FIFIVO-311349 format. One record per residue (C-alpha): residue in three letters; x, y, z; chain. Coordinates in nm, 4 decimals, always signed. Example, Ala and Ser with C-alpha at 12.3 -4.5 7.8 and 13.67 -1.06 7.14 Angstrom:
<nodes>
  aa       c1       c2       c3 ch
 ala  +1.2300  -0.4500  +0.7800  A
 ser  +1.3670  -0.1060  +0.7140  A
</nodes>
This chain:
<nodes>
  aa       c1       c2       c3 ch
 met +11.9865  +9.4371 +12.3877  A
 thr +11.8997  +9.6793 +12.1102  A
 ser +11.8925  +9.4525 +11.7950  A
 leu +11.5810  +9.3464 +11.6169  A
 ser +11.4459  +9.0202 +11.7534  A
 gly +11.1490  +8.7993 +11.7183  A
 phe +11.0120  +8.9656 +12.0349  A
 gly +10.6308  +8.9511 +12.0189  A
 pro +10.4533  +9.1716 +11.9274  A
 asp +10.1425  +8.9722 +12.0256  A
 phe +10.3283  +8.7915 +12.3111  A
 pro +10.6475  +8.9882 +12.4024  A
 phe +10.8293  +8.7238 +12.5889  A
 asp +11.1992  +8.7104 +12.5487  A
 phe +11.2619  +8.3408 +12.4407  A
 glu +11.6243  +8.4253 +12.3594  A
 ala +11.6904  +8.5296 +12.7213  A
 trp +11.5033  +8.2279 +12.8506  A
 leu +11.7231  +7.9983 +12.6304  A
 ala +12.0524  +8.1738 +12.7267  A
 his +11.9976  +8.1771 +13.1084  A
 pro +12.2779  +7.9599 +13.2768  A
 asp +12.0066  +7.7969 +13.5087  A
 gly +11.8336  +7.6438 +13.2115  A
 leu +11.4609  +7.6327 +13.1132  A
 gly +11.3364  +7.4344 +13.4031  A
 thr +11.3479  +7.1109 +13.6090  A
 ile +11.1382  +6.8040 +13.6415  A
 pro +11.0720  +6.6319 +13.9910  A
 ser +11.3200  +6.3433 +14.0318  A
 glu +11.0425  +6.0871 +14.0489  A
 arg +10.9265  +6.1750 +13.6954  A
 leu +11.2605  +6.1754 +13.5309  A
 gly +11.2782  +5.9446 +13.2375  A
 gly +10.9050  +5.9795 +13.1727  A
 glu +10.8042  +5.9435 +12.8039  A
 val +10.6579  +6.2186 +12.5947  A
 ala +10.5353  +6.1682 +12.2384  A
 val +10.6435  +6.4212 +11.9824  A
 ile +10.4481  +6.4038 +11.6616  A
 gly +10.6460  +6.5392 +11.3702  A
 ala +11.0216  +6.5650 +11.3348  A
 gly +11.0360  +6.9183 +11.1818  A
 met +11.2012  +7.2070 +11.3445  A
 ala +10.9183  +7.2602 +11.6101  A
 gly +10.9145  +6.8802 +11.7128  A
 leu +11.2846  +6.8575 +11.7327  A
 val +11.3402  +7.1696 +11.9327  A
 ala +11.0630  +7.0498 +12.1798  A
 ala +11.2134  +6.7067 +12.1994  A
 phe +11.5676  +6.8395 +12.2342  A
 glu +11.4721  +7.0697 +12.5260  A
 leu +11.2668  +6.8012 +12.7046  A
 met +11.5555  +6.5543 +12.6686  A
 lys +11.7830  +6.8005 +12.8366  A
 met +11.5278  +6.8326 +13.1234  A
 gly +11.5523  +6.4538 +13.1812  A
 leu +11.2454  +6.3328 +12.9966  A
 lys +11.2269  +6.0796 +12.7145  A
 pro +11.0884  +6.2204 +12.3922  A
 val +10.9488  +5.9586 +12.1607  A
 val +10.9501  +6.1080 +11.8148  A
 tyr +10.7039  +6.0096 +11.5464  A
 glu +10.7480  +6.1021 +11.1745  A
 ser +10.5302  +6.0191 +10.8727  A
 gly +10.7708  +6.1567 +10.6178  A
 arg +11.1200  +6.3044 +10.6297  A
 leu +11.3054  +6.4235 +10.9288  A
 gly +11.3337  +6.8036 +10.9025  A
 gly +10.9895  +6.8887 +10.7947  A
 arg +10.9810  +7.2034 +10.5815  A
 leu +11.3590  +7.2574 +10.6509  A
 arg +11.4051  +7.0193 +10.3571  A
 ser +11.7470  +7.0371 +10.1786  A
 gln +11.7596  +6.7809  +9.8930  A
 ala +12.1079  +6.7041  +9.7616  A
 phe +12.1675  +6.6816  +9.3942  A
 gln +12.2704  +6.3349  +9.2758  A
 gly +12.6486  +6.2844  +9.2790  A
 ser +12.7243  +6.6165  +9.4629  A
 glu +12.8495  +6.6846  +9.8118  A
 gly +12.6852  +6.9594  +9.9999  A
 ile +12.5183  +7.1048  +9.6851  A
 val +12.1444  +7.1227  +9.7701  A
 ala +11.7998  +7.2522  +9.6652  A
 glu +11.6218  +7.4288  +9.9564  A
 leu +11.2750  +7.3111  +9.9003  A
 gly +11.1306  +7.4547 +10.2135  A
 ala +11.2682  +7.7532 +10.4249  A
 met +11.5811  +7.8844 +10.2826  A
 arg +11.6247  +8.2398 +10.4101  A
 phe +11.6370  +8.3120 +10.7841  A
 pro +11.6292  +8.6808 +10.9265  A
 arg +11.8869  +8.7432 +11.1888  A
 ser +11.6147  +8.8798 +11.4044  A
 ala +11.5032  +8.5019 +11.4333  A
 gly +11.7024  +8.5028 +11.7609  A
 ala +11.5597  +8.1706 +11.9072  A
 phe +11.6220  +7.9898 +11.5869  A
 phe +11.9822  +8.1205 +11.5553  A
 his +12.0371  +7.9984 +11.9194  A
 tyr +12.0301  +7.6487 +11.7810  A
 val +12.2209  +7.7314 +11.4631  A
 asp +12.4998  +7.8889 +11.6697  A
 ala +12.4875  +7.6021 +11.9285  A
 leu +12.5379  +7.3538 +11.6420  A
 gly +12.8299  +7.5576 +11.5029  A
 leu +12.6725  +7.5842 +11.1558  A
 glu +12.7981  +7.8377 +10.9095  A
 thr +12.5591  +8.0945 +10.7478  A
 arg +12.5905  +8.3633 +10.5011  A
 pro +12.3806  +8.6480 +10.3520  A
 phe +12.0985  +8.5289 +10.1379  A
 pro +12.1010  +8.6571  +9.7704  A
 asn +11.7784  +8.8702  +9.8037  A
 pro +11.7024  +9.1350  +9.5431  A
 leu +11.9118  +9.4512  +9.5586  A
 thr +12.1499  +9.3095  +9.8309  A
 glu +12.5224  +9.2823  +9.8175  A
 ala +12.4858  +8.9088  +9.8287  A
 ala +12.2789  +8.9056  +9.5208  A
 gly +12.5515  +9.1080  +9.3337  A
 ser +12.2786  +9.2337  +9.0801  A
 thr +11.9103  +9.2174  +9.0252  A
 val +11.7049  +9.2305  +8.7166  A
 ile +11.3414  +9.3405  +8.7326  A
 asp +11.1363  +9.2431  +8.4277  A
 leu +10.7770  +9.3705  +8.4297  A
 glu +10.5360  +9.4069  +8.1353  A
 gly +10.8348  +9.3344  +7.8964  A
 glu +11.0499  +9.6121  +8.0308  A
 thr +11.3765  +9.4870  +8.1842  A
 his +11.5884  +9.6873  +8.4299  A
 tyr +11.9343  +9.5852  +8.5501  A
 ala +12.0385  +9.7199  +8.9005  A
 glu +12.2920  +9.6749  +9.1717  A
 thr +12.1256  +9.9245  +9.4051  A
 leu +11.7753 +10.0882  +9.4256  A
 ser +11.9212 +10.4034  +9.2675  A
 asp +11.9957 +10.2138  +8.9481  A
 leu +11.6160 +10.1663  +8.8896  A
 pro +11.3707 +10.4204  +8.7383  A
 pro +11.2200 +10.6694  +8.9983  A
 leu +10.9050 +10.4722  +9.0206  A
 tyr +11.0714 +10.2030  +9.2223  A
 ala +11.2137 +10.4444  +9.4749  A
 glu +10.8709 +10.6078  +9.4913  A
 val +10.7031 +10.2731  +9.5739  A
 ala +10.9564 +10.2025  +9.8455  A
 ala +10.9208 +10.5423 +10.0074  A
 ala +10.5434 +10.5221  +9.9795  A
 tyr +10.5376 +10.2011 +10.1714  A
 asp +10.7735 +10.3253 +10.4445  A
 thr +10.5613 +10.6336 +10.4788  A
 ala +10.2431 +10.4356 +10.4960  A
 leu +10.3658 +10.2108 +10.7644  A
 glu +10.4680 +10.5114 +10.9709  A
 glu +10.1386 +10.6944 +10.9154  A
 gly  +9.9138 +10.3869 +10.9817  A
 phe +10.1017 +10.2341 +11.2794  A
 gly +10.3502 +10.4639 +11.4245  A
 phe +10.5996 +10.2242 +11.2904  A
 ala +10.9183 +10.3961 +11.4203  A
 ala +10.7903 +10.3827 +11.7880  A
 leu +10.6851 +10.0216 +11.7502  A
 ser +11.0130  +9.9195 +11.6137  A
 ala +11.2040 +10.1012 +11.8892  A
 ala +10.9880  +9.9255 +12.1541  A
 leu +11.0585  +9.5862 +11.9917  A
 lys +11.4306  +9.6606 +11.9710  A
 ala +11.4502  +9.7584 +12.3262  A
 arg +11.2485  +9.4505 +12.4267  A
 asp +11.0144  +9.6772 +12.6278  A
 ala +10.7205  +9.4469 +12.6753  A
 lys +10.4959  +9.7185 +12.8330  A
 ala +10.5586  +9.9536 +12.5501  A
 val +10.5034  +9.6846 +12.2812  A
 lys +10.1648  +9.5908 +12.4268  A
 ala +10.0569  +9.9467 +12.4593  A
 leu +10.1433 +10.0084 +12.0933  A
 trp +10.0411  +9.6820 +11.9497  A
 asp  +9.7120  +9.5769 +12.1177  A
 pro  +9.5109  +9.8705 +11.9923  A
 leu  +9.6158  +9.7819 +11.6249  A
 val  +9.4771  +9.4252 +11.6602  A
 ser  +9.1101  +9.5308 +11.6622  A
 leu  +9.1636  +9.7952 +11.4036  A
 trp  +9.3469  +9.5796 +11.1432  A
 asp  +9.2562  +9.2106 +11.2057  A
 glu  +8.9572  +9.2389 +10.9580  A
 arg  +9.1392  +9.4465 +10.6937  A
 thr  +9.3585  +9.3056 +10.4144  A
 phe  +9.7137  +9.3798 +10.3096  A
 tyr  +9.5733  +9.5172  +9.9762  A
 asp  +9.3258  +9.7339 +10.1797  A
 phe  +9.6131  +9.8976 +10.3651  A
 val  +9.8134  +9.9637 +10.0507  A
 thr  +9.5194 +10.1118  +9.8480  A
 thr  +9.3734 +10.3302 +10.1278  A
 ser  +9.7071 +10.4617 +10.2603  A
 ser  +9.7521 +10.8226 +10.1653  A
 pro +10.1102 +10.7776 +10.0113  A
 phe  +9.9778 +10.5191  +9.7678  A
 gln  +9.6595 +10.7112  +9.6953  A
 arg  +9.8709 +10.9953  +9.5805  A
 leu +10.0416 +10.7573  +9.3284  A
 ser  +9.9147 +10.5568  +9.0287  A
 phe  +9.7715 +10.2057  +8.9930  A
 arg +10.1076 +10.1177  +8.8330  A
 his +10.2804 +10.1941  +9.1524  A
 arg +10.0627  +9.9626  +9.3490  A
 glu +10.0958  +9.6936  +9.0787  A
 val +10.4793  +9.7164  +9.0833  A
 phe +10.4687  +9.6977  +9.4697  A
 gly +10.2713  +9.3625  +9.4289  A
 gln +10.5142  +9.2328  +9.1829  A
 val +10.8313  +9.3489  +9.3414  A
 gly +10.7247  +9.4148  +9.7116  A
 phe +10.9874  +9.4889  +9.9708  A
 gly +11.2909  +9.2841 +10.0929  A
 thr +11.2256  +8.9557  +9.9748  A
 gly +11.0441  +9.0063  +9.6409  A
 gly +10.6800  +9.0193  +9.5286  A
 trp +10.4077  +9.0083  +9.7875  A
 asp +10.0789  +9.0217  +9.5759  A
 ser +10.0155  +8.6654  +9.6799  A
 asp  +9.9684  +8.8081 +10.0274  A
 phe  +9.7384  +9.0836  +9.9386  A
 pro  +9.4276  +8.8909 +10.0599  A
 asn  +9.5844  +8.8290 +10.3884  A
 ser  +9.5283  +9.0170 +10.7206  A
 met  +9.7400  +9.3339 +10.7409  A
 leu  +9.8436  +9.2339 +11.0859  A
 glu +10.0319  +8.9332 +10.9416  A
 ile +10.2310  +9.1617 +10.7169  A
 leu +10.2830  +9.4208 +10.9850  A
 arg +10.4416  +9.1574 +11.2101  A
 val +10.6971  +9.0659 +10.9354  A
 asn +10.7946  +9.4216 +10.8903  A
 ala +10.8099  +9.5183 +11.2702  A
 leu +11.0204  +9.2153 +11.3512  A
 gly +11.2634  +9.2663 +11.0720  A
 tyr +11.1821  +8.9140 +10.9233  A
 asp +11.2013  +9.0821 +10.5717  A
 ser +11.5577  +9.2014 +10.5985  A
 asp +11.9023  +9.0831 +10.6815  A
 gln +11.8305  +8.7256 +10.5858  A
 his +12.0919  +8.4469 +10.5833  A
 leu +12.1153  +8.0883 +10.4485  A
 val +12.2615  +7.7801 +10.6113  A
 val +12.5736  +7.6725 +10.4271  A
 gly +12.5089  +7.3149 +10.3194  A
 gly +12.1319  +7.3267 +10.3705  A
 ala +11.8919  +7.4278 +10.6361  A
 glu +11.8102  +7.0638 +10.7073  A
 lys +12.1429  +7.0655 +10.9002  A
 val +11.9664  +7.2309 +11.1886  A
 pro +11.6972  +6.9598 +11.2629  A
 gln +11.9495  +6.6897 +11.1707  A
 gly +12.1934  +6.8451 +11.4194  A
 leu +11.9355  +6.8530 +11.6966  A
 trp +11.8448  +6.4915 +11.6307  A
 arg +12.2074  +6.3857 +11.6711  A
 gln +12.3647  +6.6348 +11.9167  A
 ala +12.4495  +6.5084 +12.2577  A
 pro +12.4176  +6.8266 +12.4702  A
 ala +12.6224  +6.8774 +12.7870  A
 gly +12.4628  +6.9254 +13.1335  A
 met +12.1499  +6.7081 +13.0769  A
 ala +11.9406  +6.5927 +13.3769  A
 his +11.9066  +6.2208 +13.4228  A
 trp +12.0600  +6.1034 +13.0898  A
 pro +12.4299  +5.9855 +13.0689  A
 ala +12.6774  +6.1951 +12.8676  A
 gly +12.6599  +6.1160 +12.5058  A
 thr +12.2807  +6.0770 +12.4896  A
 ser +12.1043  +6.2154 +12.1912  A
 leu +11.7574  +6.2166 +12.0568  A
 ala +11.8790  +5.9591 +11.7984  A
 ser +12.0095  +5.7234 +12.0632  A
 leu +11.6961  +5.7625 +12.2881  A
 asn +11.4835  +5.6612 +11.9807  A
 asp +11.7017  +5.3731 +11.8854  A
 gly +11.8474  +5.5498 +11.5893  A
 ala +11.5204  +5.6228 +11.3982  A
 thr +11.1837  +5.7924 +11.4433  A
 arg +10.8637  +5.6007 +11.5023  A
 pro +10.6207  +5.5684 +11.2155  A
 gly +10.3597  +5.8304 +11.1364  A
 val +10.0613  +5.8666 +11.3678  A
 ala  +9.7250  +5.7193 +11.2685  A
 ala  +9.5207  +5.8127 +11.5840  A
 ile  +9.5205  +5.9950 +11.9191  A
 asn  +9.2943  +5.9023 +12.1907  A
 arg  +9.2190  +5.9621 +12.5572  A
 leu  +9.2482  +5.6517 +12.7793  A
 pro  +9.0222  +5.5874 +13.0738  A
 gly  +9.3115  +5.6578 +13.3157  A
 gly  +9.3836  +6.0029 +13.1692  A
 gln  +9.6810  +5.9287 +12.9513  A
 val  +9.6915  +6.0100 +12.5922  A
 glu  +9.7245  +5.7133 +12.3506  A
 val  +9.9161  +5.7407 +12.0308  A
 val  +9.8522  +5.4796 +11.7629  A
 asp +10.0998  +5.4545 +11.4765  A
 arg +10.0255  +5.3692 +11.1178  A
 trp +10.1103  +5.0030 +11.1826  A
 gly  +9.8700  +4.9836 +11.4757  A
 arg +10.1258  +4.9959 +11.7661  A
 lys  +9.9698  +5.1767 +12.0692  A
 asn +10.1530  +5.3585 +12.3356  A
 ala +10.0285  +5.5671 +12.6305  A
 tyr +10.1728  +5.9073 +12.7426  A
 asp +10.1166  +6.1603 +13.0104  A
 ala +10.1913  +6.4315 +12.7466  A
 val +10.1927  +6.4589 +12.3743  A
 ile +10.3118  +6.7509 +12.1480  A
 ala +10.1556  +6.7583 +11.7995  A
 thr +10.3676  +6.9659 +11.5639  A
 cys +10.1999  +6.8621 +11.2470  A
 gln +10.0015  +7.1012 +11.0292  A
 ser  +9.6637  +7.1447 +11.1927  A
 trp  +9.4557  +7.0072 +10.9050  A
 leu  +9.6279  +6.6659 +10.9532  A
 leu  +9.4546  +6.6329 +11.2868  A
 thr  +9.1224  +6.5904 +11.0890  A
 thr  +9.2396  +6.4468 +10.7596  A
 thr  +9.5249  +6.2076 +10.8482  A
 ile  +9.5280  +6.1472 +11.2222  A
 lys  +9.2104  +6.0251 +11.3624  A
 thr  +9.2023  +6.2586 +11.6708  A
 glu  +8.9390  +6.1987 +11.9325  A
 glu  +8.7076  +6.5046 +11.9285  A
 ser  +8.7019  +6.5619 +12.3069  A
 leu  +9.0781  +6.6153 +12.3239  A
 phe  +9.0216  +6.9783 +12.1982  A
 ser  +8.7386  +7.2217 +12.2644  A
 gln  +8.5020  +7.3037 +11.9915  A
 lys  +8.6435  +7.6565 +11.9854  A
 leu  +8.9867  +7.5212 +11.9148  A
 trp  +8.8630  +7.2753 +11.6553  A
 met  +8.7102  +7.5745 +11.4807  A
 ala  +9.0488  +7.7487 +11.4864  A
 leu  +9.2362  +7.4400 +11.3618  A
 asp  +8.9895  +7.3621 +11.0798  A
 arg  +8.9779  +7.7374 +10.9659  A
 thr  +9.3524  +7.7501 +10.9141  A
 arg  +9.4192  +7.8534 +10.5528  A
 tyr  +9.7398  +7.7223 +10.3998  A
 met  +9.9081  +7.8895 +10.0982  A
 gln +10.0473  +7.7027  +9.7939  A
 ser +10.4104  +7.7229  +9.7044  A
 ser +10.6301  +7.5745  +9.4233  A
 lys +11.0013  +7.5785  +9.3523  A
 thr +11.2156  +7.4244  +9.0792  A
 phe +11.5853  +7.3927  +9.1048  A
 val +11.8669  +7.2927  +8.8704  A
 met +12.2468  +7.2334  +8.9349  A
 val +12.4848  +7.3961  +8.6868  A
 asp +12.8460  +7.3424  +8.6126  A
 arg +12.9571  +7.6781  +8.7600  A
 pro +12.8227  +8.0242  +8.8603  A
 phe +12.8252  +8.1413  +8.5001  A
 trp +12.5919  +8.4310  +8.5799  A
 lys +12.8969  +8.6113  +8.7059  A
 asp +13.0434  +8.6223  +8.3475  A
 lys +13.0240  +8.9877  +8.2213  A
 asp +12.8449  +9.0813  +7.9072  A
 pro +13.1087  +9.2373  +7.6784  A
 leu +12.8594  +9.4966  +7.5461  A
 thr +12.7091  +9.6132  +7.8676  A
 gly +12.9601  +9.5084  +8.1402  A
 his +12.6579  +9.3685  +8.3299  A
 asp +12.6449  +9.0267  +8.4997  A
 ala +12.5317  +8.7626  +8.2384  A
 met +12.2392  +8.6765  +8.4667  A
 ser +12.1046  +8.8205  +8.7927  A
 met +11.8756  +8.7533  +9.0773  A
 thr +11.5385  +8.8004  +8.8823  A
 leu +11.2002  +8.9319  +8.9767  A
 thr +10.9355  +8.9127  +8.6974  A
 asp +10.5665  +8.9012  +8.6191  A
 arg +10.6400  +8.5971  +8.3987  A
 leu +10.5842  +8.2330  +8.5092  A
 thr +10.9102  +8.2159  +8.7086  A
 arg +10.8273  +8.5025  +8.9315  A
 gly +11.1545  +8.4812  +9.1475  A
 thr +11.4764  +8.3341  +9.0114  A
 tyr +11.7607  +8.2909  +9.2711  A
 leu +12.1267  +8.2241  +9.2112  A
 phe +12.3555  +8.0276  +9.4535  A
 asp +12.7333  +8.0296  +9.4247  A
 asn +12.8728  +7.7382  +9.6299  A
 gly +13.2313  +7.8579  +9.6156  A
 pro +13.5391  +7.8108  +9.3883  A
 gly +13.5281  +7.4850  +9.1900  A
 gln +13.1882  +7.3903  +9.2944  A
 pro +12.8705  +7.3635  +9.0919  A
 gly +12.6120  +7.6434  +9.1275  A
 val +12.2474  +7.6111  +9.1859  A
 ile +11.9638  +7.8024  +9.0241  A
 cys +11.6144  +7.8232  +9.1801  A
 leu +11.4612  +7.8750  +8.8362  A
 thr +11.1170  +7.9560  +8.9801  A
 tyr +10.9818  +8.0345  +9.3301  A
 ser +10.6111  +8.1037  +9.3152  A
 trp +10.3131  +8.1200  +9.5407  A
 met  +9.9359  +8.0719  +9.5314  A
 ser  +9.7782  +8.0778  +9.1741  A
 asp +10.1379  +8.0922  +9.0245  A
 ala +10.2298  +7.7819  +9.2114  A
 leu  +9.9028  +7.6131  +9.0959  A
 lys +10.0094  +7.6807  +8.7266  A
 met +10.3018  +7.4342  +8.7973  A
 leu +10.1135  +7.1684  +8.9911  A
 pro +10.0128  +6.9423  +8.6957  A
 phe +10.3620  +6.9301  +8.5468  A
 pro +10.6580  +6.6943  +8.6112  A
 ala +11.0002  +6.8387  +8.6959  A
 glu +11.1279  +6.8416  +8.3438  A
 arg +10.8255  +7.0337  +8.2049  A
 arg +10.8545  +7.2847  +8.4830  A
 val +11.2217  +7.3386  +8.3796  A
 glu +11.1164  +7.3830  +8.0156  A
 leu +10.8566  +7.6425  +8.1164  A
 ala +11.0995  +7.8334  +8.3333  A
 leu +11.3732  +7.8271  +8.0793  A
 ser +11.1300  +7.9558  +7.8129  A
 ala +11.0260  +8.2428  +8.0347  A
 leu +11.3948  +8.3315  +8.1334  A
 ala +11.4901  +8.3335  +7.7565  A
 lys +11.2746  +8.6279  +7.7079  A
 ile +11.4654  +8.8129  +7.9716  A
 tyr +11.8121  +8.6904  +7.8813  A
 pro +11.8038  +8.6066  +7.5089  A
 thr +12.1821  +8.5584  +7.4764  A
 val +12.2254  +8.3230  +7.7778  A
 asp +12.1958  +7.9468  +7.7170  A
 ile +12.1095  +7.8317  +8.0783  A
 ser +12.0420  +7.4697  +7.9599  A
 ala +12.3897  +7.4349  +7.8382  A
 his +12.5129  +7.4461  +8.1988  A
 ile +12.2587  +7.2183  +8.3618  A
 leu +12.3842  +6.9147  +8.5353  A
 gly +12.1922  +6.6055  +8.6380  A
 asp +11.8181  +6.6038  +8.7025  A
 pro +11.6085  +6.8993  +8.8390  A
 ile +11.4503  +6.9033  +9.1852  A
 thr +11.1083  +7.0482  +9.2454  A
 val +10.8379  +7.0665  +9.5073  A
 ser +10.4711  +7.1588  +9.5255  A
 trp +10.3879  +7.1754  +9.8882  A
 glu +10.0178  +7.1684  +9.8504  A
 ser +10.0422  +6.8180  +9.6933  A
 asp +10.2461  +6.6822  +9.9866  A
 pro +10.0085  +6.4633 +10.1977  A
 asn +10.2070  +6.5453 +10.5115  A
 phe +10.1674  +6.9283 +10.4633  A
 leu  +9.8765  +7.0033 +10.2281  A
 gly +10.0348  +7.3619 +10.1669  A
 ala +10.3521  +7.5470 +10.2387  A
 phe +10.2541  +7.7686 +10.5260  A
 lys  +9.9473  +7.9387 +10.6864  A
 gly  +9.8277  +8.2641 +10.5638  A
 ala  +9.5837  +8.4297 +10.8022  A
 leu  +9.2772  +8.5853 +10.6324  A
 pro  +9.1012  +8.8800 +10.7855  A
 gly  +8.9132  +8.7825 +11.0902  A
 his  +9.1452  +8.5000 +11.1863  A
 tyr  +9.3146  +8.6685 +11.4741  A
 arg  +9.0745  +8.5018 +11.7191  A
 tyr  +9.1583  +8.1643 +11.5786  A
 asn  +9.5337  +8.2272 +11.6081  A
 glu  +9.4927  +8.3493 +11.9688  A
 arg  +9.3211  +8.0276 +12.0712  A
 met  +9.5910  +7.8103 +11.9041  A
 phe  +9.8824  +7.9988 +12.0424  A
 gly  +9.7493  +8.0010 +12.3967  A
 his  +9.6676  +7.6288 +12.3925  A
 phe  +9.9749  +7.5468 +12.6026  A
 met  +9.8237  +7.7125 +12.8957  A
 gln  +9.6184  +7.4272 +13.0165  A
 lys  +9.5537  +7.4741 +13.3964  A
 asp  +9.1984  +7.6158 +13.3451  A
 met  +9.1089  +7.3398 +13.0895  A
 pro  +8.8824  +7.0492 +13.1824  A
 pro  +9.0997  +6.7421 +13.2440  A
 ile  +8.9841  +6.5725 +12.9214  A
 glu  +9.1576  +6.8355 +12.7138  A
 arg  +9.4928  +6.8428 +12.8939  A
 gly  +9.8186  +6.6736 +12.8103  A
 leu  +9.8024  +6.7257 +12.4216  A
 phe  +9.9876  +7.0297 +12.3140  A
 ile +10.0214  +7.1892 +11.9665  A
 ala +10.3081  +7.3697 +11.8270  A
 gly +10.4536  +7.4779 +11.4751  A
 asp +10.4756  +7.7906 +11.2794  A
 asp +10.1098  +7.7689 +11.1959  A
 val +10.0327  +7.7812 +11.5744  A
 ser +10.2457  +8.0954 +11.5972  A
 phe +10.1467  +8.4432 +11.4946  A
 thr +10.4227  +8.4555 +11.2314  A
 pro +10.3406  +8.1555 +10.9943  A
 ala +10.5993  +8.0748 +10.7279  A
 trp +10.8806  +8.1894 +10.9522  A
 val +11.0788  +7.9263 +11.1491  A
 glu +11.1074  +8.1483 +11.4534  A
 gly +10.7299  +8.0891 +11.5102  A
 ala +10.8005  +7.7141 +11.5063  A
 val +11.0738  +7.7484 +11.7637  A
 gln +10.8798  +7.9790 +11.9909  A
 thr +10.5639  +7.7630 +12.0067  A
 ala +10.7847  +7.4515 +12.0492  A
 leu +10.9368  +7.6316 +12.3604  A
 asn +10.5785  +7.7139 +12.4797  A
 ala +10.4907  +7.3434 +12.4521  A
 val +10.8148  +7.2493 +12.6485  A
 trp +10.6887  +7.4703 +12.9325  A
 gly +10.3476  +7.3168 +12.9094  A
 val +10.4840  +6.9660 +12.9268  A
 met +10.7248  +7.0550 +13.2034  A
 arg +10.4247  +7.1820 +13.4153  A
 gln +10.2386  +6.8645 +13.3158  A
 phe +10.5054  +6.6555 +13.4779  A
 gly +10.5015  +6.8751 +13.7961  A
 gly +10.8213  +7.0808 +13.6949  A
 ala +10.8923  +7.4498 +13.7072  A
 ser +11.1209  +7.7022 +13.5568  A
 pro +11.3854  +7.8713 +13.7904  A
 ala +11.2553  +8.1685 +13.9844  A
 asp +11.5097  +8.3986 +13.8056  A
 asn +11.4408  +8.2608 +13.4596  A
 pro +11.0621  +8.2487 +13.4420  A
 gly +10.9253  +8.0738 +13.1347  A
 pro +10.6421  +8.1822 +12.8941  A
 gly +10.3730  +8.0379 +13.1065  A
 asp +10.5014  +8.2075 +13.4218  A
 arg +10.4727  +8.5485 +13.2334  A
 trp +10.1489  +8.4615 +13.0609  A
 asp  +9.9177  +8.6751 +13.2617  A
 asp +10.1329  +8.9854 +13.2031  A
 leu +10.2050  +8.9342 +12.8404  A
 lys  +9.9381  +8.7145 +12.6873  A
 pro  +9.7943  +8.8218 +12.3492  A
 leu  +9.4941  +9.0430 +12.3439  A
 arg  +9.1668  +8.8536 +12.3530  A
 leu  +8.8949  +8.9863 +12.1166  A
 gly  +8.5266  +8.9225 +12.2084  A
 asp  +8.3166  +8.6743 +12.0121  A
</nodes>
């Protein structure tokens, strides 16, 4: 294997190889087959964990307080068929190999995502400080933009030996990855992304304007200034793992992945008859949301749903965002160590807002008779909209415009307003960039919008690790290794992208779910095949660096 992959760098275990091995992930002792495991949350992490545990012969009991799919939320426009607004995750790097294992297994179609300056976008407009530039490639932009791109590439190489790190990751050379990555952790955990940009020699040789443009336009997926306060380690992982490039969308909506896992009847399951699915094991619907988690005198973990129904389990996987374990779910304090509680409570979530409209056709492909340019383009701007994305659903189908995709303070500007007002604000901003284009004349039906920070089941879009948060992340990520914990803390596992080292990326949700699967398998006395060791079997060799307190 030589392609980019979500391989580490903090824990360079090959999840893709573990999933692909013909002997499977592991087996459960025959006397424990059919045992129930509670899975709290029916997002990607919860359904991956439930799906794999079902294949092993256990019975996942899935609880969900909102909508199946979590932040893989594809909302269809009224009256349409397969025309959706991607309210959560919408672009998936091909290096997310464990995620694409399930996409491919479900037979779902993907295509390149229309990111700025990609062939899929067709054209890009960058509008900053009232200056508007039309481009199909980087070379079409003023030299300043190429200087910014080159400065960032050089800064990565000078600061981190980026080429060697990338080569080790592509080769899946765990020893080399650890040797290169671990020394960077203590050097960069407490330094911000902005600190890296401003102190790197390539950017120091350039102007403030270059740094400002970098924040507004960024690299790969658009502006990154909302991440400037975050730990540089978080951004470096994105670059090193290739998460910012070669991104794809799921045709018909990303929600097809968790929905597919819920309904899929996999072949070769232990214990369960052919045709069994998570849906059938759960009588066609998830259990209600969870109100409390307790430890019972006999050692089992009790889950209480919102209507007061109580059930006891030998193992529970909680995939909800960590704050919910203190704000929404009354979780018995002794179930986690105080060190882990500190980590869970210190998690910091970022705000995010999107507003979509469906339009009669992909009119943006019309050519301006004076310039020959596309009538409208994928747009990056310092105006209220920040990022505007255009989705062509094929011949004879309506198109979709993500009028605005914004983060943090820009997202908070939208928070008080209903969908219609958000559309009005976005159209007003875009009219300054495209004064001859009447977007509103093409809009069909009602707009769709989301502010993740106002959703009581999420309280934010995704984690953004601040400087000094590595220790918290290391505690959360390694929680599935429970053999050395006191008995009162065993049996409750956590998973999700906020548990991973790569928050906001679905690959982290999948990988931590697979860690939890290994932990539950061991809780039930099971084991991975000798020739296909799981993440816990390789833990001592590959575990993340532990920094002292």
